[in-house]
VEXMI-195198 format. One record per residue: chain; residue in three letters; z, y negated, x negated of N, C-alpha, C in turn. Coordinates in pm, whole numbers. Layout:
<sites>
SITE; mol; type; n_pz; n_py; n_px; ca_pz; ca_py; ca_px; c_pz; c_py; c_px
SITE; A; ALA; Z; Y; X; Z; Y; X; Z; Y; X $
...
</sites>
This chain:
<sites>
SITE; mol; type; n_pz; n_py; n_px; ca_pz; ca_py; ca_px; c_pz; c_py; c_px
SITE; A; MET; -1978; 1878; 5841; -2026; 1914; 5707; -2079; 1790; 5635 $
SITE; A; LEU; -2166; 1711; 5703; -2221; 1589; 5646; -2110; 1492; 5610 $
SITE; A; LYS; -2008; 1484; 5696; -1894; 1396; 5672; -1820; 1439; 5545 $
SITE; A; ASN; -1808; 1570; 5526; -1740; 1622; 5406; -1819; 1589; 5278 $
SITE; A; ILE; -1953; 1601; 5287; -2038; 1570; 5172; -2026; 1423; 5134 $
SITE; A; LYS; -2028; 1334; 5237; -2014; 1190; 5211; -1880; 1161; 5146 $
SITE; A; TYR; -1777; 1230; 5191; -1643; 1211; 5136; -1637; 1255; 4989 $
SITE; A; PHE; -1706; 1371; 4963; -1709; 1424; 4826; -1776; 1326; 4730 $
SITE; A; PHE; -1893; 1270; 4773; -1964; 1176; 4687; -1888; 1046; 4670 $
SITE; A; SER; -1815; 1003; 4770; -1733; 882; 4760; -1626; 900; 4652 $
SITE; A; ILE; -1562; 1018; 4654; -1459; 1049; 4555; -1520; 1054; 4416 $
SITE; A; LEU; -1641; 1115; 4404; -1710; 1129; 4276; -1744; 992; 4217 $
SITE; A; ILE; -1795; 902; 4304; -1832; 767; 4258; -1709; 691; 4211 $
SITE; A; ILE; -1600; 700; 4287; -1474; 632; 4248; -1424; 686; 4116 $
SITE; A; SER; -1432; 820; 4101; -1387; 883; 3977; -1472; 838; 3859 $
SITE; A; PHE; -1604; 831; 3883; -1695; 792; 3776; -1663; 652; 3726 $
SITE; A; PHE; -1649; 557; 3822; -1620; 420; 3782; -1482; 405; 3722 $
SITE; A; SER; -1386; 485; 3767; -1252; 483; 3710; -1257; 527; 3564 $
SITE; A; CYS; -1332; 637; 3539; -1346; 687; 3402; -1415; 584; 3314 $
SITE; A; ASP; -1518; 521; 3370; -1594; 423; 3295; -1506; 305; 3255 $
SITE; A; LEU; -1422; 262; 3347; -1332; 152; 3317; -1234; 191; 3207 $
SITE; A; ASP; -1184; 315; 3213; -1090; 363; 3112; -1156; 366; 2974 $
SITE; A; ILE; -1282; 407; 2971; -1354; 418; 2844; -1378; 280; 2784 $
SITE; A; GLU; -1413; 182; 2867; -1449; 51; 2817; -1329; -37; 2788 $
SITE; A; TYR; -1212; 0; 2839; -1094; -82; 2817; -1050; -71; 2672 $
SITE; A; VAL; -1037; -182; 2606; -992; -185; 2467; -872; -279; 2457 $
SITE; A; GLU; -765; -228; 2399; -647; -313; 2381; -673; -409; 2265 $
SITE; A; VAL; -659; -537; 2291; -685; -639; 2191; -554; -676; 2123 $
SITE; A; ASP; -554; -672; 1989; -435; -711; 1915; -407; -859; 1934 $
SITE; A; ASP; -281; -892; 1941; -239; -1030; 1957; -244; -1098; 1819 $
SITE; A; PRO; -329; -1199; 1801; -341; -1265; 1669; -209; -1322; 1620 $
SITE; A; GLU; -128; -1375; 1714; 1; -1432; 1674; 94; -1323; 1621 $
SITE; A; LYS; 89; -1205; 1684; 173; -1094; 1638; 127; -1046; 1500 $
SITE; A; ILE; -5; -1038; 1481; -59; -996; 1352; -13; -1092; 1243 $
SITE; A; GLU; -24; -1222; 1272; 18; -1322; 1173; 167; -1312; 1144 $
SITE; A; LEU; 247; -1292; 1249; 392; -1279; 1232; 426; -1156; 1150 $
SITE; A; ASP; 359; -1043; 1180; 381; -919; 1104; 348; -942; 956 $
SITE; A; SER; 240; -1015; 930; 198; -1042; 793; 302; -1128; 721 $
SITE; A; ILE; 352; -1230; 789; 455; -1316; 730; 582; -1237; 702 $
SITE; A; ASN; 619; -1151; 797; 738; -1067; 779; 722; -976; 658 $
SITE; A; GLN; 600; -919; 640; 577; -828; 528; 585; -902; 395 $
SITE; A; VAL; 537; -1026; 392; 547; -1107; 270; 694; -1122; 231 $
SITE; A; SER; 779; -1145; 331; 923; -1160; 304; 984; -1030; 254 $
SITE; A; ILE; 943; -918; 316; 993; -786; 273; 950; -757; 130 $
SITE; A; ASP; 821; -786; 99; 769; -766; -36; 850; -848; -137 $
SITE; A; ALA; 879; -973; -101; 951; -1061; -194; 1088; -1005; -230 $
SITE; A; VAL; 1157; -950; -131; 1289; -890; -155; 1275; -771; -249 $
SITE; A; LEU; 1177; -683; -221; 1155; -565; -305; 1120; -604; -448 $
SITE; A; ILE; 1032; -700; -462; 987; -743; -595; 1103; -801; -675 $
SITE; A; ASN; 1183; -884; -610; 1296; -944; -680; 1398; -838; -722 $
SITE; A; LYS; 1419; -738; -638; 1510; -629; -674; 1457; -553; -794 $
SITE; A; TYR; 1326; -528; -796; 1266; -457; -908; 1280; -538; -1037 $
SITE; A; ILE; 1247; -667; -1029; 1256; -754; -1147; 1398; -753; -1204 $
SITE; A; ASP; 1498; -759; -1115; 1637; -757; -1160; 1674; -621; -1221 $
SITE; A; SER; 1623; -513; -1160; 1663; -379; -1203; 1610; -345; -1343 $
SITE; A; VAL; 1493; -399; -1378; 1436; -371; -1512; 1450; -490; -1606 $
SITE; A; ASP; 1511; -597; -1555; 1539; -717; -1634; 1412; -777; -1694 $
SITE; A; LEU; 1310; -795; -1609; 1188; -862; -1654; 1216; -1010; -1680 $
SITE; A; LYS; 1159; -1061; -1787; 1180; -1201; -1824; 1050; -1279; -1817 $
SITE; A; ASN; 1064; -1412; -1809; 949; -1503; -1816; 838; -1464; -1719 $
SITE; A; ILE; 874; -1450; -1593; 778; -1410; -1489; 680; -1524; -1463 $
SITE; A; VAL; 553; -1491; -1459; 448; -1587; -1423; 392; -1544; -1288 $
SITE; A; THR; 378; -1639; -1195; 323; -1610; -1062; 185; -1675; -1049 $
SITE; A; LEU; 85; -1595; -1018; -51; -1646; -998; -65; -1702; -857 $
SITE; A; ASP; -177; -1770; -832; -198; -1836; -702; -194; -1738; -586 $
SITE; A; ASN; -235; -1613; -608; -239; -1514; -499; -106; -1441; -479 $
SITE; A; GLY; -1; -1484; -550; 130; -1422; -533; 157; -1307; -629 $
SITE; A; ILE; 55; -1264; -703; 73; -1159; -803; 156; -1214; -919 $
SITE; A; LYS; 249; -1132; -967; 337; -1173; -1077; 311; -1086; -1200 $
SITE; A; TYR; 334; -1144; -1316; 327; -1062; -1437; 428; -1111; -1540 $
SITE; A; SER; 461; -1022; -1631; 555; -1053; -1738; 508; -984; -1865 $
SITE; A; ILE; 500; -1057; -1975; 468; -997; -2104; 597; -933; -2158 $
SITE; A; THR; 595; -802; -2175; 715; -729; -2212; 722; -692; -2360 $
SITE; A; LYS; 609; -706; -2431; 609; -681; -2575; 500; -763; -2641 $
SITE; A; LYS; 538; -832; -2747; 438; -909; -2822; 367; -818; -2921 $
SITE; A; GLY; 239; -847; -2948; 160; -766; -3039; 137; -833; -3172 $
SITE; A; ASN; 11; -828; -3219; -19; -870; -3356; -96; -1002; -3365 $
SITE; A; ASP; -94; -1080; -3257; -158; -1212; -3254; -311; -1208; -3258 $
SITE; A; ILE; -371; -1094; -3230; -516; -1086; -3209; -540; -1074; -3058 $
SITE; A; PHE; -610; -1171; -3001; -622; -1179; -2856; -766; -1147; -2811 $
SITE; A; PRO; -779; -1093; -2688; -914; -1058; -2637; -999; -1181; -2611 $
SITE; A; GLU; -1128; -1163; -2634; -1227; -1264; -2598; -1332; -1198; -2510 $
SITE; A; ASN; -1408; -1281; -2440; -1509; -1230; -2347; -1603; -1131; -2417 $
SITE; A; ASN; -1624; -1015; -2351; -1713; -907; -2397; -1653; -820; -2508 $
SITE; A; ASP; -1528; -841; -2546; -1460; -746; -2634; -1440; -614; -2560 $
SITE; A; ILE; -1436; -504; -2633; -1403; -373; -2575; -1253; -351; -2591 $
SITE; A; LEU; -1184; -332; -2480; -1039; -313; -2482; -1006; -168; -2447 $
SITE; A; SER; -905; -114; -2515; -851; 18; -2482; -706; -1; -2438 $
SITE; A; ILE; -671; 60; -2326; -537; 42; -2272; -477; 176; -2228 $
SITE; A; ASN; -346; 179; -2221; -273; 280; -2144; -215; 210; -2022 $
SITE; A; ILE; -204; 284; -1912; -155; 224; -1789; -70; 324; -1710 $
SITE; A; ASN; 42; 276; -1660; 126; 353; -1568; 131; 279; -1436 $
SITE; A; GLY; 106; 349; -1325; 107; 287; -1194; 220; 340; -1107 $
SITE; A; TYR; 287; 249; -1037; 397; 284; -947; 372; 218; -812 $
SITE; A; TYR; 424; 280; -706; 429; 208; -579; 573; 202; -530 $
SITE; A; MET; 600; 99; -451; 736; 74; -404; 730; 21; -261 $
SITE; A; ASN; 812; 80; -175; 832; 23; -41; 981; 24; -12 $
SITE; A; ASP; 1018; 12; 116; 1161; -1; 145; 1238; 129; 128 $
SITE; A; THR; 1169; 241; 104; 1239; 370; 88; 1204; 444; -41 $
SITE; A; ILE; 1092; 409; -105; 1042; 489; -218; 1006; 400; -336 $
SITE; A; PHE; 1039; 449; -456; 985; 393; -580; 939; 512; -663 $
SITE; A; THR; 810; 522; -690; 760; 640; -760; 636; 609; -843 $
SITE; A; MET; 618; 683; -951; 495; 673; -1029; 386; 754; -958 $
SITE; A; PHE; 267; 696; -947; 158; 769; -882; 43; 800; -976 $
SITE; A; ASP; 39; 734; -1091; -72; 760; -1182; -38; 713; -1323 $
SITE; A; THR; -97; 778; -1422; -89; 738; -1562; -205; 804; -1636 $
SITE; A; ASN; -246; 744; -1747; -349; 808; -1829; -286; 873; -1954 $
SITE; A; SER; -152; 880; -1957; -81; 944; -2066; -31; 1082; -2023 $
SITE; A; LYS; -71; 1185; -2095; -32; 1322; -2059; 119; 1341; -2065 $
SITE; A; THR; 183; 1290; -2171; 328; 1309; -2184; 403; 1236; -2073 $
SITE; A; VAL; 357; 1118; -2038; 421; 1043; -1928; 401; 1116; -1796 $
SITE; A; ALA; 282; 1169; -1774; 254; 1244; -1651; 344; 1366; -1640 $
SITE; A; GLU; 357; 1439; -1750; 441; 1559; -1750; 588; 1525; -1726 $
SITE; A; SER; 636; 1418; -1788; 777; 1383; -1774; 810; 1329; -1635 $
SITE; A; ASN; 708; 1280; -1564; 729; 1229; -1428; 678; 1327; -1321 $
SITE; A; ASP; 644; 1449; -1364; 604; 1556; -1273; 481; 1520; -1190 $
SITE; A; ILE; 385; 1449; -1252; 260; 1417; -1180; 139; 1465; -1260 $
SITE; A; PHE; 161; 1554; -1357; 49; 1603; -1438; -49; 1682; -1352 $
SITE; A; MET; -178; 1652; -1370; -284; 1724; -1299; -386; 1771; -1402 $
SITE; A; ILE; -416; 1899; -1401; -506; 1956; -1503; -646; 1898; -1494 $
SITE; A; THR; -684; 1846; -1377; -819; 1790; -1359; -828; 1644; -1405 $
SITE; A; ASN; -714; 1583; -1435; -715; 1442; -1475; -755; 1423; -1621 $
SITE; A; GLU; -801; 1304; -1651; -838; 1268; -1787; -722; 1190; -1849 $
SITE; A; TYR; -664; 1244; -1954; -551; 1176; -2020; -598; 1125; -2156 $
SITE; A; ALA; -648; 1003; -2153; -699; 937; -2273; -697; 787; -2245 $
SITE; A; PRO; -695; 704; -2350; -698; 559; -2327; -817; 518; -2241 $
SITE; A; ILE; -796; 419; -2157; -902; 364; -2072; -969; 250; -2148 $
SITE; A; ALA; -1100; 261; -2169; -1176; 158; -2240; -1264; 83; -2140 $
SITE; A; PHE; -1272; -48; -2156; -1359; -127; -2069; -1398; -255; -2141 $
SITE; A; THR; -1507; -313; -2096; -1554; -441; -2150; -1479; -553; -2080 $
SITE; A; TYR; -1411; -635; -2159; -1334; -744; -2099; -1425; -859; -2057 $
SITE; A; THR; -1408; -904; -1932; -1471; -1026; -1883; -1366; -1105; -1807 $
SITE; A; THR; -1387; -1234; -1794; -1286; -1319; -1732; -1264; -1288; -1584 $
SITE; A; ASP; -1360; -1222; -1519; -1341; -1182; -1379; -1296; -1037; -1366 $
SITE; A; GLY; -1279; -967; -1478; -1228; -830; -1476; -1319; -728; -1412 $
SITE; A; ARG; -1447; -756; -1403; -1538; -673; -1322; -1550; -528; -1373 $
SITE; A; TYR; -1530; -507; -1505; -1547; -373; -1561; -1416; -297; -1578 $
SITE; A; PHE; -1308; -357; -1534; -1177; -294; -1554; -1169; -159; -1483 $
SITE; A; GLY; -1142; -53; -1559; -1124; 80; -1501; -1250; 148; -1453 $
SITE; A; LEU; -1365; 87; -1479; -1489; 136; -1419; -1532; 273; -1471 $
SITE; A; ASN; -1527; 291; -1603; -1581; 414; -1662; -1471; 514; -1697 $
SITE; A; SER; -1391; 549; -1599; -1284; 647; -1623; -1252; 716; -1492 $
SITE; A; LEU; -1170; 822; -1501; -1127; 890; -1378; -1027; 805; -1300 $
SITE; A; HIS; -994; 688; -1353; -906; 595; -1284; -990; 481; -1224 $
SITE; A; GLY; -1112; 514; -1187; -1205; 414; -1136; -1160; 347; -1008 $
SITE; A; TYR; -1063; 407; -937; -1010; 343; -816; -955; 204; -847 $
SITE; A; LEU; -919; 180; -975; -864; 51; -1014; -961; -63; -984 $
SITE; A; THR; -1091; -35; -995; -1190; -139; -971; -1196; -177; -823 $
SITE; A; LEU; -1145; -90; -736; -1149; -117; -592; -1034; -207; -548 $
SITE; A; ILE; -934; -223; -635; -824; -314; -602; -866; -451; -655 $
SITE; A; ASN; -935; -524; -571; -1004; -645; -613; -912; -747; -678 $
SITE; A; TYR; -794; -768; -618; -700; -865; -673; -648; -822; -809 $
SITE; A; LEU; -638; -692; -831; -590; -641; -959; -690; -674; -1070 $
SITE; A; LYS; -816; -638; -1051; -913; -658; -1159; -935; -807; -1187 $
SITE; A; LYS; -931; -891; -1083; -946; -1035; -1106; -826; -1091; -1181 $
SITE; A; SER; -706; -1040; -1147; -586; -1086; -1217; -586; -1040; -1362 $
SITE; A; ILE; -634; -917; -1387; -646; -868; -1524; -736; -963; -1605 $
SITE; A; GLY; -845; -1009; -1543; -934; -1103; -1609; -862; -1231; -1650 $
SITE; A; LYS; -771; -1279; -1565; -697; -1402; -1594; -586; -1380; -1697 $
SITE; A; ILE; -521; -1263; -1690; -401; -1239; -1772; -433; -1199; -1914 $
SITE; A; MET; -539; -1120; -1935; -567; -1059; -2066; -573; -1157; -2183 $
SITE; A; PRO; -626; -1279; -2166; -628; -1370; -2282; -489; -1404; -2336 $
SITE; A; SER; -385; -1377; -2257; -248; -1404; -2301; -182; -1283; -2368 $
SITE; A; ILE; -253; -1169; -2369; -196; -1045; -2423; -264; -1012; -2555 $
SITE; A; ASP; -184; -997; -2661; -244; -965; -2790; -245; -813; -2813 $
SITE; A; GLU; -324; -772; -2912; -338; -630; -2943; -202; -568; -2973 $
SITE; A; ASN; -179; -452; -2911; -52; -378; -2916; 58; -442; -2831 $
SITE; A; GLY; 21; -546; -2755; 116; -606; -2662; 121; -527; -2531 $
SITE; A; LYS; 227; -552; -2456; 246; -486; -2327; 279; -590; -2220 $
SITE; A; PHE; 237; -560; -2096; 278; -646; -1985; 290; -563; -1858 $
SITE; A; THR; 365; -619; -1764; 383; -557; -1632; 324; -652; -1529 $
SITE; A; ILE; 245; -596; -1438; 185; -675; -1330; 230; -619; -1196 $
SITE; A; ILE; 267; -709; -1104; 324; -669; -974; 238; -728; -863 $
SITE; A; LEU; 185; -639; -777; 100; -682; -666; 174; -668; -533 $
SITE; A; PRO; 197; -777; -461; 248; -764; -323; 153; -677; -241 $
SITE; A; SER; 205; -615; -136; 125; -518; -61; -6; -577; -7 $
SITE; A; GLY; -3; -706; 31; -122; -769; 86; -234; -786; -15 $
SITE; A; THR; -202; -779; -145; -305; -788; -249; -339; -650; -305 $
SITE; A; ALA; -279; -546; -246; -306; -408; -289; -378; -334; -176 $
SITE; A; TYR; -311; -237; -112; -375; -158; -6; -333; -201; 135 $
SITE; A; GLY; -250; -305; 146; -215; -360; 276; -140; -265; 366 $
SITE; A; LYS; -146; -292; 495; -67; -215; 592; -122; -74; 614 $
SITE; A; ASP; -248; -50; 580; -309; 82; 603; -287; 178; 486 $
SITE; A; GLY; -254; 126; 367; -236; 214; 253; -367; 274; 207 $
SITE; A; ASN; -358; 381; 128; -477; 448; 76; -461; 598; 97 $
SITE; A; SER; -555; 659; 167; -546; 803; 196; -618; 889; 93 $
SITE; A; ASN; -703; 827; 9; -769; 899; -99; -681; 893; -223 $
SITE; A; PHE; -733; 948; -335; -654; 937; -458; -659; 795; -511 $
SITE; A; PRO; -547; 737; -549; -412; 791; -532; -360; 763; -391 $
SITE; A; VAL; -286; 856; -334; -231; 836; -200; -119; 733; -207 $
SITE; A; ILE; -137; 623; -132; -40; 513; -132; -3; 483; 14 $
SITE; A; PRO; 126; 486; 49; 165; 451; 186; 134; 305; 217 $
SITE; A; GLY; 123; 273; 345; 101; 135; 386; 217; 45; 346 $
SITE; A; ASN; 186; -83; 329; 286; -185; 296; 362; -153; 167 $
SITE; A; SER; 289; -102; 68; 351; -71; -62; 317; -177; -166 $
SITE; A; VAL; 420; -221; -238; 401; -306; -355; 354; -217; -470 $
SITE; A; LEU; 256; -262; -548; 208; -186; -663; 255; -251; -793 $
SITE; A; ILE; 294; -168; -887; 340; -214; -1018; 263; -139; -1126 $
SITE; A; PHE; 206; -213; -1222; 134; -151; -1332; 193; -197; -1465 $
SITE; A; GLU; 227; -99; -1548; 267; -127; -1687; 146; -102; -1774 $
SITE; A; ILE; 104; -203; -1849; -20; -193; -1926; 9; -221; -2074 $
SITE; A; HIS; -43; -132; -2158; -29; -145; -2303; -169; -166; -2361 $
SITE; A; LEU; -193; -279; -2420; -322; -308; -2483; -323; -244; -2622 $
SITE; A; LEU; -391; -133; -2634; -387; -54; -2757; -476; -110; -2867 $
SITE; A; LYS; -598; -147; -2828; -698; -182; -2929; -798; -283; -2874 $
SITE; A; ILE; -837; -377; -2959; -943; -472; -2928; -1057; -449; -3028 $
SITE; A; ARG; -1175; -421; -2975; -1293; -406; -3060; -1389; -520; -3031 $
SITE; A; LYS; -1418; -598; -3132; -1499; -718; -3115; -1645; -694; -3151 $
</sites>
């Protein structure tokens, strides 16, 4: 009987330490693989972006230091934003990966309805914000406030806006690494991982 009890506790101790080892074991990502995956994704993004540019015939593409591209698609009235001006814009957002190209958001009701993304709870009105060179207030006071969380987007808006005149339009393209990256976004708007983001922006009004 004593021998059986000793055997039982021996098994219990071995099991306990085995479980403990399983719990503490953590698989460590290979830094070289992560870097390689990132480089590969940059190449995939570049192919997608170039295909998009060709498909819509964007002209005079400007590339910023972070890889974000933009193109002025319509000239306005030669009145340009200055620091602390109040800007009103319309914006259409799309995401693109190797299988999907779709609109995910707009502040225009007619555009939302025609693209089958109309939501009765959404606010369909021009987005107004105070322009600053770092873009800190972009999208802040609207139901499209998620725009402020895309850090590279708001900073790029700060750099690009002085080149856009009132009633002008431009398209901005964010590689996936400057948007939601490999994890995507599970909240609104839902964006799959490794998606390129495209925004069409119309500068409606400048109030000085």
